[in-house]
N, C-alpha and C positions, 0 to 999 in steps of 0.2 A: 839308554838304554830298554829295549823290550825286554817282553817276558820272556822269551829263549834264552837272550844274553843276562839276563836276570839270575834264572836258574842255572846256567853255567858260572855265572860268578859266584854264587853258591855254593855250587859243587867244587870249586875249586879253592877255594875259604874252608876251614875248619875252626874257626876261631867268631866267638860272637858275644853278647851280651843279652839272655834271656829276661825277659819281663814276664812276669808274673804278677798278680792283684793281690794284695792282702787283704783281708777281712776286712779293713776299715775304705778298701778301694785304692789307698795308696800302691805305687809300685814298686814290687821287691825286684831288683836287679842283681843278676849273678852272671860273673864270667863263666863263661863254656867254652866246651868242643864238642862238635857235632858234624853229625854226618849226612848229608841229603843223597838219601837211598835211589835205586832206580825205580823202587815205587813212587817216587816222587815225595814223601815224607821226610821231615826231617828227625832225625834221629838222635838223643843225647841219652846218657849213662848217668843214672842219677841215684841217690839213695833215699830208701824208706823215710827217713827222717827230717830231712830236709825242709827247707820253708818252701821253696820251689815246689817240692814235691807234694807238701799240703795244701798250697795254693791251687795248683795245677788240678789235683783233686774235687776241689770244693770249686772254683772256677777255671772252667779250660779254654777261656781265652788268654792268649799267650801272644807274646811278638818277641821275634829275632833281632838285632839289629846286627851286623854283618858290616865288616872295616878290613880293610886288606893296609897293605904302607903308604897308601893315599888317603890319610886321613879326611879328604875332602869327596872320597867316591866311597858310597856308602850304600847298604840296600836293607831295608825292612821288611821282615816277611810277617804278614799279622796271619793268625792261623786257630785251628783249634786243638788241643793235647787230649791226649789218652794214655793212662799210663797203661803198659807191656808188663803185665808181673807172673804170667804163669809161664815156667821153666825159660826163663830169660836168659840163662846162659849160652844157648847158641848164636841169639841176635845180641848181645854184647859182645861176642868173640866178633860177629862181622861188622858190627861198629868200631871196633877196636880196628880191626884191621883197613877200615875204608879211612879211618883217620889217620892211621900211623903208616900203613901201605906197605908190612911188611910183618910178617908171623909172629905172634908172641915166642919170647926165647924158652917158656915155660909155661902151657896151655893147663897144667894140671894147678899149678901155682896162680895163673890168673884167675880159672875156676875157682879157688879156695878161697883168694880175696873177694871174689864178687859176691861169692853166699855171705861170707863174713860181713863186709861190708853192708850188705843188705839192699843190694844195687838190682835195679830195673830199668827198663827204657820208656820213655818220655818223647812220644811220637807225635809230632803235630804235623797235620793237615794244612797245606798251604791254602788260607784264604783271599789274600792279598798281597802283593809286594809292591811296593814303591821306594823310591820314585822310577817311576816310568816313563818312556817320551816314546812317541810314535806310536 
């Protein structure tokens, strides 16, 4: 798969395993849903108190492994993470829509849950994709 096909593969799938680095250097793995946004960034809704959030805040080097129904076809996106914390509700709504493909049945309820859960966006700038061919 070339880079254009790789980005299409990431865009078509929404489930992956996020690897962040623990303080001792070992990987912390988290199953996540994500959106490859139109700006080329991978966006994941996370909470303030999770290990992945603390790890990305301390060391922004992350990887996301994406696998579809064919276990042997996969793609890894390595990148640099940043946390978007200022007024995250519009972006959280956007990520929800991008992943679900439909409007939430009650946006007020959604917004209240996002505030209560202390959610923010972990955005990943893709530095490298593999495996790529050609």
